[in-house]
C-alpha positions as CSV (number, residue, x, y, z in Angstrom):
1,X,77.9,-46.2,102.8
2,X,81.5,-45.0,102.8
3,X,80.6,-42.3,100.3
4,X,77.5,-41.3,102.4
5,X,79.6,-41.1,105.5
6,X,82.3,-39.0,103.7
7,X,79.7,-36.6,102.4
8,X,78.1,-36.3,105.9
9,X,81.5,-35.6,107.4
10,X,82.2,-32.9,104.9
11,X,78.8,-31.3,105.5
12,X,79.3,-31.3,109.3
13,X,82.8,-30.0,109.0
14,X,81.5,-27.1,106.8
15,X,78.8,-26.3,109.3
16,X,81.1,-26.3,112.4
17,X,84.3,-24.9,110.9
18,X,84.0,-23.2,107.6
19,X,80.8,-21.3,108.2
20,X,81.9,-19.9,111.6
21,X,85.1,-18.7,110.0
22,X,83.1,-16.6,107.5
23,X,80.6,-15.4,110.1
24,X,83.0,-13.3,112.1
25,X,81.8,-9.9,113.2
26,X,84.1,-7.0,113.6
27,X,83.7,-4.2,116.1
28,X,83.1,-0.7,114.7
29,X,82.9,2.7,116.4
30,X,79.6,4.3,117.3
31,X,81.0,7.7,116.3
32,X,84.1,7.3,114.1
33,X,85.2,11.0,114.2
34,X,85.3,10.9,118.0
35,X,86.8,7.4,118.0
36,X,84.1,6.2,120.4
37,X,84.3,2.4,120.1
38,X,82.9,1.4,123.5
39,X,80.3,3.3,125.6
40,X,80.9,2.6,129.3
41,X,78.8,3.4,132.3
42,X,80.4,6.8,133.1
43,X,80.3,8.0,129.5
44,X,76.7,6.9,129.0
45,X,75.7,8.8,132.2
46,X,77.4,12.0,131.0
47,X,75.9,11.8,127.5
48,X,72.5,10.6,128.7
49,X,72.8,7.4,126.5
50,X,70.8,4.2,127.2
51,X,68.7,5.8,129.9
52,X,66.2,2.9,129.5
53,X,68.6,0.7,131.5
54,X,68.7,1.4,135.2
55,X,72.0,-0.4,135.7
56,X,73.7,0.1,132.3
57,X,77.2,-1.3,132.1
58,X,78.6,-1.2,128.6
59,X,77.6,-1.2,124.9
60,X,79.5,-2.2,121.8
61,X,78.7,-2.1,118.1
62,X,79.6,-4.8,115.6
63,X,79.3,-5.1,111.8
64,X,78.0,-8.5,110.6
65,X,79.2,-10.3,107.5
66,X,75.9,-9.5,105.7
67,X,76.4,-5.8,106.1
68,X,74.1,-5.3,109.0
69,X,74.9,-4.2,112.5
70,X,74.6,-5.8,115.9
71,X,74.6,-3.7,119.1
72,X,75.3,-5.6,122.3
73,X,74.1,-3.8,125.5
74,X,75.3,-5.1,128.9
75,X,73.4,-4.3,132.0
76,X,72.9,-5.5,135.5
77,X,69.7,-6.7,137.2
78,X,69.4,-8.4,140.6
79,X,73.2,-8.6,140.8
80,X,73.4,-10.6,137.5
81,X,74.8,-9.5,134.2
82,X,72.5,-9.5,131.2
83,X,73.0,-8.8,127.5
84,X,70.6,-7.4,124.9
85,X,71.5,-7.9,121.3
86,X,69.9,-5.6,118.7
87,X,70.4,-6.5,115.0
88,X,69.8,-3.5,112.7
89,X,70.2,-2.6,109.1
90,X,72.5,0.3,108.2
91,X,69.5,2.6,108.0
92,X,68.2,1.5,111.4
93,X,71.6,1.8,112.9
94,X,71.9,5.4,111.7
95,X,68.4,6.2,113.0
96,X,69.3,4.7,116.4
97,X,72.5,6.8,116.7
98,X,70.7,9.9,115.6
99,X,68.2,9.4,118.4
100,X,71.1,9.0,120.8
101,X,72.7,12.2,119.6
102,X,69.4,14.1,119.7
103,X,68.8,12.9,123.3
104,X,72.2,14.2,124.2
105,X,71.5,17.6,122.6
106,X,68.2,17.9,124.5
107,X,70.1,17.1,127.7
108,X,72.7,19.8,126.9
109,X,70.0,22.4,126.1
110,X,68.2,21.7,129.4
111,X,71.4,22.1,131.4
112,X,72.6,25.3,129.7
113,X,69.1,26.8,129.2
114,X,69.6,27.3,125.5
115,X,67.2,26.5,122.6
116,X,66.0,23.0,122.4
117,X,68.2,20.5,120.6
118,X,65.2,19.2,118.7
119,X,65.7,22.1,116.2
120,X,69.2,20.9,115.4
121,X,70.1,18.3,112.7
122,X,72.3,15.4,113.7
123,X,75.1,16.8,111.5
124,X,75.2,19.9,113.7
125,X,75.5,18.0,116.9
126,X,78.7,16.3,118.0
127,X,79.3,14.0,120.9
128,X,82.2,14.3,123.2
129,X,85.5,12.3,123.1
130,X,86.9,12.5,126.7
131,X,89.2,9.5,126.7
132,X,92.0,11.6,127.9
133,X,90.2,13.8,130.4
134,X,90.9,11.8,133.5
135,X,94.6,11.5,132.5
136,X,94.8,15.2,131.9
137,X,93.2,16.1,135.2
138,X,95.6,13.8,137.1
139,X,98.6,15.3,135.3
140,X,97.4,18.8,136.0
141,X,96.9,18.0,139.7
142,X,100.5,16.6,139.8
143,X,101.7,19.8,138.3
144,X,99.9,21.8,141.0
145,X,101.2,19.7,143.8
146,X,104.7,19.5,142.5
147,X,105.3,23.0,141.2
148,X,102.4,25.5,141.3
149,X,101.8,25.0,145.0
150,X,105.3,26.1,145.8
151,X,105.8,28.6,142.9
152,X,102.8,30.8,143.7
153,X,103.7,31.7,147.3
154,X,107.3,32.0,146.3
155,X,106.4,34.4,143.5
156,X,104.3,36.5,145.9
157,X,107.2,36.4,148.4
158,X,105.1,35.2,151.2
159,X,107.1,34.9,154.4
160,X,104.2,34.0,156.7
161,X,104.1,30.2,157.1
162,X,100.3,30.1,157.3
163,X,99.9,32.2,154.2
164,X,102.5,30.0,152.4
165,X,100.6,26.8,153.2
166,X,97.3,28.4,152.4
167,X,98.4,29.5,148.9
168,X,100.0,26.1,148.3
169,X,96.6,24.5,148.9
170,X,94.8,27.0,146.8
171,X,97.2,26.6,143.8
172,X,97.1,22.8,144.1
173,X,93.3,22.7,144.3
174,X,92.9,25.1,141.4
175,X,95.2,23.0,139.2
176,X,92.5,20.4,139.3
177,X,89.3,22.4,139.5
178,X,90.0,24.9,136.8
179,X,90.8,22.3,134.0
180,X,87.9,20.2,135.3
181,X,85.4,23.0,134.8
182,X,86.9,24.1,131.4
183,X,86.9,20.6,129.9
184,X,83.5,19.6,131.3
185,X,81.9,19.8,127.9
186,X,84.9,19.7,125.6
187,X,86.7,17.0,123.7
188,X,89.8,15.8,125.5
189,X,91.7,13.1,123.6
190,X,94.6,11.1,124.8
191,X,96.9,13.1,122.5
192,X,95.6,16.4,124.0
193,X,96.2,15.1,127.5
194,X,99.7,14.0,126.6
195,X,100.7,17.2,124.8
196,X,99.1,19.3,127.6
197,X,101.3,17.7,130.2
198,X,104.3,18.0,128.0
199,X,103.7,21.7,127.8
200,X,103.2,22.0,131.5
201,X,106.4,20.2,132.4
202,X,108.7,21.6,129.8
203,X,107.1,25.1,130.0
204,X,108.6,25.5,133.5
205,X,112.1,25.2,132.1
206,X,111.3,27.5,129.1
207,X,109.8,30.1,131.4
208,X,112.7,30.1,133.8
209,X,115.3,30.2,131.1
210,X,113.5,33.1,129.4
211,X,113.3,34.8,132.8
212,X,117.1,34.4,133.1
213,X,117.5,36.1,129.7
214,X,115.3,39.1,130.4
215,X,116.4,39.7,134.0
216,X,119.7,40.9,135.3
217,X,121.4,39.0,138.1
218,X,122.4,41.4,141.0
219,X,126.1,42.1,141.1
220,X,128.0,42.5,144.4
221,X,129.9,45.5,143.1
222,X,126.6,47.4,142.4
223,X,125.8,47.5,146.1
224,X,129.1,47.7,147.9
225,X,132.0,50.1,147.8
226,X,135.3,50.1,149.7
227,X,134.6,53.3,151.8
228,X,131.2,52.2,153.2
229,X,130.5,52.5,156.9
230,X,129.3,49.5,159.0
231,X,125.7,50.8,158.9
232,X,125.9,51.3,155.1
233,X,127.3,47.9,154.6
234,X,124.5,46.3,156.6
235,X,121.9,48.2,154.5
236,X,123.8,47.2,151.3
237,X,123.7,43.5,152.3
238,X,120.0,43.8,152.9
239,X,119.4,45.5,149.5
240,X,121.6,42.9,147.8
241,X,119.7,40.0,149.5
242,X,116.3,41.6,148.6
243,X,117.3,42.0,145.0
244,X,118.3,38.3,144.8
245,X,115.0,37.3,146.4
246,X,113.0,39.4,143.9
247,X,114.8,37.9,141.0
248,X,114.3,34.4,142.4
249,X,110.5,35.1,142.8
250,X,110.4,36.5,139.2
251,X,112.0,33.3,137.9
252,X,109.4,31.1,139.7
253,X,106.7,33.4,138.3
254,X,108.1,33.0,134.8
255,X,108.2,29.3,135.3
256,X,104.5,29.4,136.1
257,X,103.7,31.5,133.1
258,X,105.7,29.2,130.8
259,X,104.1,26.1,132.3
260,X,100.5,27.4,132.0
261,X,101.1,28.8,128.5
262,X,102.8,25.5,127.4
263,X,99.9,23.4,128.8
264,X,97.3,25.5,127.0
265,X,99.3,25.5,123.8
266,X,99.8,21.7,123.9
267,X,96.1,21.1,124.5
268,X,95.1,23.4,121.6
269,X,97.7,22.3,119.1
270,X,97.0,18.5,119.6
271,X,93.4,19.2,118.6
272,X,94.3,21.5,115.7
273,X,96.9,19.2,114.3
274,X,94.7,16.1,114.8
275,X,97.5,14.2,116.5
276,X,97.2,10.7,117.9
277,X,99.4,9.1,120.5
278,X,102.2,8.1,118.1
279,X,102.7,11.5,116.5
280,X,102.5,13.2,119.8
281,X,105.2,11.0,121.2
282,X,107.4,11.7,118.2
283,X,106.9,15.5,118.7
284,X,107.8,15.2,122.4
285,X,110.9,13.1,121.7
286,X,112.3,15.6,119.2
287,X,111.5,18.5,121.5
288,X,113.5,16.8,124.3
289,X,116.3,15.9,122.0
290,X,116.4,19.6,121.0
291,X,116.7,20.6,124.7
292,X,119.4,18.1,125.4
293,X,121.3,19.2,122.3
294,X,121.2,22.8,123.4
295,X,122.6,21.9,126.8
296,X,125.4,19.9,125.2
297,X,126.1,22.6,122.6
298,X,126.5,25.2,125.4
299,X,129.2,22.9,126.9
300,X,130.9,22.5,123.5
301,X,131.1,26.3,123.1
302,X,132.1,26.9,126.7
303,X,129.0,29.0,127.5
304,X,129.0,27.7,131.0
305,X,132.4,29.2,131.7
306,X,131.2,32.7,131.1
307,X,130.1,34.9,134.1
308,X,126.7,35.2,132.5
309,X,124.9,32.1,131.2
310,X,122.7,34.0,128.8
311,X,124.2,32.3,125.8
312,X,123.6,28.9,127.4
313,X,119.9,29.7,128.2
314,X,119.3,31.2,124.8
315,X,120.9,28.3,122.9
316,X,118.8,25.8,124.9
317,X,115.5,27.6,124.3
318,X,116.3,28.0,120.6
319,X,117.3,24.3,120.1
320,X,114.3,23.2,122.1
321,X,111.9,24.9,119.8
322,X,113.8,23.8,116.7
323,X,113.5,20.3,118.0
324,X,109.8,20.7,118.4
325,X,109.6,22.0,114.9
326,X,111.5,19.0,113.7
327,X,109.1,16.8,115.6
328,X,106.2,18.5,113.9
329,X,107.9,17.9,110.5
330,X,108.5,14.2,111.2
331,X,105.1,13.8,112.8
332,X,103.4,15.1,109.6
333,X,105.3,12.7,107.3
334,X,103.0,9.8,108.3
335,X,100.8,8.5,111.1
336,X,103.2,7.1,113.6
337,X,102.0,4.5,116.1
338,X,103.0,4.6,119.8
339,X,105.1,1.5,119.1
340,X,106.9,3.4,116.4
341,X,107.7,6.3,118.8
342,X,109.1,3.8,121.4
343,X,111.3,2.1,118.8
344,X,112.5,5.6,117.6
345,X,113.5,6.6,121.1
346,X,115.3,3.3,121.7
347,X,117.2,3.7,118.4
348,X,118.5,7.2,119.4
349,X,119.8,5.8,122.7
350,X,121.4,2.8,120.9
351,X,123.2,5.1,118.5
352,X,124.6,7.3,121.2
353,X,126.2,4.7,123.4
354,X,128.9,3.4,120.9
355,X,130.2,6.9,120.2
356,X,130.6,7.7,123.9
357,X,132.3,4.4,124.4
358,X,134.8,5.0,121.6
359,X,135.7,8.5,123.0
360,X,136.3,6.9,126.5
361,X,139.0,4.7,125.1
362,X,141.1,7.8,124.3
363,X,140.8,9.1,127.9
364,X,140.4,12.8,126.8
365,X,141.4,15.4,129.4
366,X,138.6,17.7,128.1
367,X,135.1,16.5,128.8
368,X,133.9,18.3,125.8
369,X,134.8,15.2,123.7
370,X,132.1,13.3,125.5
371,X,129.6,16.1,124.8
372,X,130.5,16.2,121.1
373,X,130.0,12.4,121.0
374,X,126.6,12.8,122.6
375,X,125.6,15.4,120.0
376,X,126.8,13.2,117.1
377,X,125.0,10.2,118.6
378,X,121.7,12.2,118.7
379,X,122.2,13.2,115.1
380,X,122.9,9.6,114.0
381,X,120.1,8.2,116.2
382,X,117.6,10.6,114.7
383,X,118.4,9.4,111.2
384,X,118.7,5.7,112.2
385,X,115.4,5.9,114.1
386,X,113.7,7.3,111.1
387,X,115.1,4.5,109.0
388,X,114.0,1.9,111.5
389,X,110.4,3.1,111.5
390,X,110.1,4.5,108.0
391,X,108.0,1.9,106.4
392,X,106.8,-0.1,109.4
393,X,104.0,0.2,111.9
394,X,104.9,-1.3,115.3
395,X,102.3,-2.3,117.9
396,X,102.8,-0.7,121.3
397,X,103.8,-4.0,122.8
398,X,106.4,-4.6,120.1
399,X,107.9,-1.2,120.8
400,X,108.0,-1.9,124.5
401,X,109.7,-5.2,123.9
402,X,112.4,-3.5,121.8
403,X,113.0,-0.9,124.6
404,X,113.1,-3.6,127.2
405,X,115.4,-5.8,125.1
406,X,117.8,-2.8,124.8
407,X,117.6,-2.1,128.5
408,X,118.0,-5.7,129.6
409,X,120.9,-6.2,127.2
410,X,122.7,-3.1,128.6
411,X,122.2,-4.2,132.2
412,X,123.4,-7.7,131.4
413,X,126.5,-6.4,129.6
414,X,127.2,-4.0,132.5
415,X,126.9,-6.8,135.0
416,X,129.3,-9.0,133.1
417,X,131.7,-6.1,132.7
418,X,131.6,-5.3,136.4
419,X,132.5,-8.9,137.2
420,X,135.4,-9.1,134.8
421,X,136.8,-5.6,135.2
422,X,139.7,-5.7,137.6
423,X,139.6,-2.1,138.9
424,X,136.3,-0.7,137.8
425,X,137.7,0.3,134.4
426,X,135.3,2.5,132.6
427,X,136.4,1.3,129.2
428,X,135.4,-2.3,130.0
429,X,132.1,-1.3,131.7
430,X,131.0,1.0,128.8
431,X,132.1,-1.6,126.2
432,X,130.2,-4.4,127.8
433,X,127.1,-2.3,128.4
434,X,127.2,-0.9,124.8
435,X,127.6,-4.4,123.3
436,X,124.7,-5.7,125.4
437,X,122.4,-2.8,124.6
438,X,123.1,-2.9,120.9
439,X,122.8,-6.7,120.9
440,X,119.5,-6.7,122.8
441,X,118.1,-3.9,120.6
442,X,119.1,-5.8,117.4
443,X,117.7,-9.1,118.5
444,X,114.3,-7.6,119.6
445,X,114.1,-5.3,116.7
446,X,114.6,-8.2,114.2
447,X,112.0,-10.3,116.0
448,X,109.4,-7.5,116.3
449,X,110.0,-6.3,112.8
450,X,108.4,-9.5,111.5
451,X,105.1,-8.6,113.3
452,X,105.1,-5.0,112.1
453,X,102.8,-3.8,109.3
454,X,104.7,-2.7,106.2
455,X,103.7,0.5,104.5
456,X,105.0,3.0,102.0
457,X,106.5,6.2,103.3
458,X,105.8,9.6,101.6
459,X,109.3,10.8,102.6
460,X,112.6,9.2,101.4
461,X,116.0,10.3,102.7
462,X,119.2,9.0,101.3
463,X,122.4,10.0,103.2
464,X,125.8,8.6,102.2
465,X,129.4,9.1,103.2
466,X,132.4,8.4,101.0
467,X,135.7,8.4,103.1
468,X,137.7,7.7,100.0
469,X,136.6,11.2,98.8
470,X,139.0,12.8,101.3
471,X,141.9,10.8,99.9
472,X,141.0,11.5,96.3
473,X,140.8,15.2,96.9
474,X,144.4,15.2,98.2
475,X,145.7,13.7,95.0
476,X,147.2,16.3,92.7
477,X,146.0,14.6,89.5
478,X,143.8,16.6,87.2
479,X,140.1,16.3,87.7
480,X,138.3,13.7,85.6
481,X,134.6,14.3,85.2
482,X,134.0,10.6,84.6
483,X,135.3,10.0,88.2
484,X,133.4,12.8,89.8
485,X,131.5,10.5,92.1
486,X,134.8,9.3,93.6
487,X,135.7,12.8,94.6
488,X,132.4,13.3,96.5
489,X,132.8,13.2,100.3
490,X,129.1,12.8,101.0
491,X,125.6,13.2,99.6
492,X,122.2,13.9,101.0
493,X,119.0,13.5,99.0
494,X,115.4,13.9,100.2
495,X,112.4,12.9,98.2
496,X,108.8,14.0,99.1
C-alpha cells in the first residue's frame, strides 16, 4: 500500500504542479512591426476591429506551448464582464488577423473615398501604432499654452489687449488641433512623441540664439548725438525703443520657428531612425549635456564679458548639435532601455559632484574653476555612464531606483552636513552631500546590477591614464624602447 500511495502522490503532484509549469502561455503582439500587444476599446473603434462586440473592452493574443494561439476577447454585457477565448492554429491566426486588417482597409477606403481595400493584399496594408499620440498632443498643447500663445502676438507686435488675448487663444488652440489632424491616420510611437517634444522645447532656445547671431542689437550711439535738440532727442528715444521692440519680436518669432522646426524634425527622425524610448532618452541626454557644456565653455573663455554675446550663443548652438550627434552615435551602438538611460543620467550627475566639491576646498576667487570642474565632470560622467550601462540592460524601475538612491543619499548627506556645519560652511555641506549621493548611487547600482540582463556590446572603449608618465618624461635618462609604456601619459583605444 505504501508503494501505491507513493505512486499516487507522485502522479497527483505531476498533474497539479509539473504540468501547469510546462503549460504556461506567453503573450505575443498582434502586429509585431507596430508593437501592438493589446487592443483596447479606443484603438479597436478607430481601426474598426471586433465590431461584432457591441461593448468591446480589450483583446490579447497568447501563444500556447503546443505552438497554437489563443485570443482572449473581453466585452461587457448587462454591466457584467465576459471573456471569449478563441484557440487557433498559426494558419487560422494569420487568416483572422488578415481579415482584421482587410476590414480596416475597407473602413479607410470608405472614409477617404479611395478605391476599395479589397483589392489590396495584407502585405500592402499596415495598421497604425498610435501609442504616443495622446502624449504628443498633450505636450504640443502645453507648448502652445506656455510659449506659442505668447510668442505669436509678441512677434506680430500686437498692442491691443483684445487682439493679444485673441491671438493667444488661436495659437494655443492650433497647437492641439493641427497636430491632431495631421496625425489622425499616422503612426505616432512613444519615441516620436518624446523626440517631438524635445525638439519643441529645445528649439525655442536654438531659434532665439540663432536670432541673436543674425540680428544686431541697437546701439545707443547710433541714435543719439551730443548736439541734438530736445525734439530730436525725443524722436531718437522713440526710434531706439522701436528698434529694440522689433528685435525682441524677431527673437520671439525665431523661437517659434526653431520650436516648430525642431518638433517636426524630432517626430520625423524618431521614425526614420527607428528609435525606442531608451535610445531617444540617450539622444536627449547628450543633447542637453552639449547645451550645458556650451554655456560652461562660454564662461571659461569669458564670452559673457564681451559687449556682444555672439560667441557665447554660437558656442552653445554648436555644442548642442555636437551633443545630439554624440547621442545619435551612442544611441546606435546598441538598443538602450529606458532604465539604461536613467542610470546613465544618474552617473553623469554622480561624477560631477566630487570635482565641484574638490574645487570648493581651494576657495578660488575666480568662479571659472567651478565651471571647469563642471565640464570635466560631464566628460568623466559621459565615459563612466557608458561603462555602467555598456553590457547591461536595466529595467525602468531599476533605473528609477538608482536615481532615487542617489537623490535620497545626497539629501541625507546634505541634511547631516547642515546639522553639523557650525556656520553653514560650503565645504562641509558639499562634502556630505557628495558622499551621500555617491554612496546612495553605489549601493543602488550594485543592487540593481544583479537584476539587469547581461549582454555583449558592439563597442569597446579603453581609456587609461598613467600619472607616472609625467615624472618619467622629466627624467633626463636616455629613452629605452623596452620601457616605452612607462613614458606614456595616457591611452585611448576604441574597438567596433
